[in-house]
N, C-alpha and C positions, 0 to 999 in steps of 0.2 A: 574950131575946137569943140569940145564936149559941152553941150548946153544942158545943165542939170535940171533947169525948169521945164525943158521940153519933155524929159523923161520922168518927171515927178508926178506921182499919182496921189493926189490929196486924199481922196476917199479911202484908198488902200492904207495910207499912213494913219488916218483916223481910226480905221478898224484895227490896225495893229496895236495902237495904244489903248483901244477899248477892250482888248483881250484881258486886261487885269481884272475887269468886272466879272469875267466868266471863269476865273481860276478858283480853285477850292481854298485859296489862302487870300488874306487881305494884305495888300501892299500898303504899309503905313508911310514909308518914306524911301527915297532913293538917295544914297550918298555916293557921289562920284568923286574919285580921287585922281589927282594929276600931280605931276612934279611941279617944282617951283618955276615961276616965269609964265609967259604967255604960251598957250598951247592951242591945238585945234579944238579941244574940248570947249574952251572959252568962246570960240567963234561959233561953234555949232549949237552949244547949249541953249541960247535964246530961241533958236528955231525949234529945237526938240521940245522945249518947255511949252512953246506956243501950240505945237501940234498935240501935245499930251492932254491939254485941257486944264481948266482951273484947279481941279481937285489935286492932280498930280503935280502941277506946276508949283503950287504952294508947299509941296512936300519934297521938293528936290533941292538938295544942298550939294555944292561943289566944295571939295577940300583941296587946297593946294599947299605945296611945301615939301619938306623932306618927309620920309616915312614916319619918323618920330613925331614931327609936328602934326601930321595927319592923325596919327593914333591919339595924341594928346587932345586934338580938337574934337575927337569923338566923345570925350568925357562930358562935354556940354550937352550931349544928347542922351546921356545915360548908357553909352556903349563903353564897357570896360574892356581891358586887354583880352579877357576870355571870349569876348564876342567878336574880336577883330582877327582877321586872317594873319597868319605868321608872316606873310609877305610884307605887311605894314607894321611890323614889330609887335603884333599881337601874339596871343598864345593859343589861338584857335587853329587847329590843324584839320583842314577840311578832309583830307584823305582818310584819316583815322575815324572821324565822325561819320563820314559817308559809309565806310566799311561797316561800322557798328550799326548804322541805320539799315543798311541792306541785309545784314545778318538777322536783325530783328524782324524785318518785313518778311524775309524768307521763312523764318520760323513760324510767324503768324499764318502765312499762306499754307504751310504744311499742316498746321492744326485745322484750318478751315477746309482743307481738301478732304472729301469723304473717302 
């Protein structure tokens, strides 16, 4: 069979998780969402959290349950419905926000272009 440990590159995985320090934004927390019951996420999460390092490990939270339970659980972290994607019963519509952001960026680039 396929031996995952034979093909696992520990140094590359550490570098991949280290990329968040080089991004122009600060990652404060990661919220993973999964359906109710056991899932692959619950099996893989401890490994991923270990590879991520202590800073990100302490800021990773997994939410399980129905979409409404997940959305309600976000309230404990100060995330209201306006911050949560519509897929999880929130009111944030990513496509509309992305289109507005792209329109704004293009307008700024046109102003900056001589």
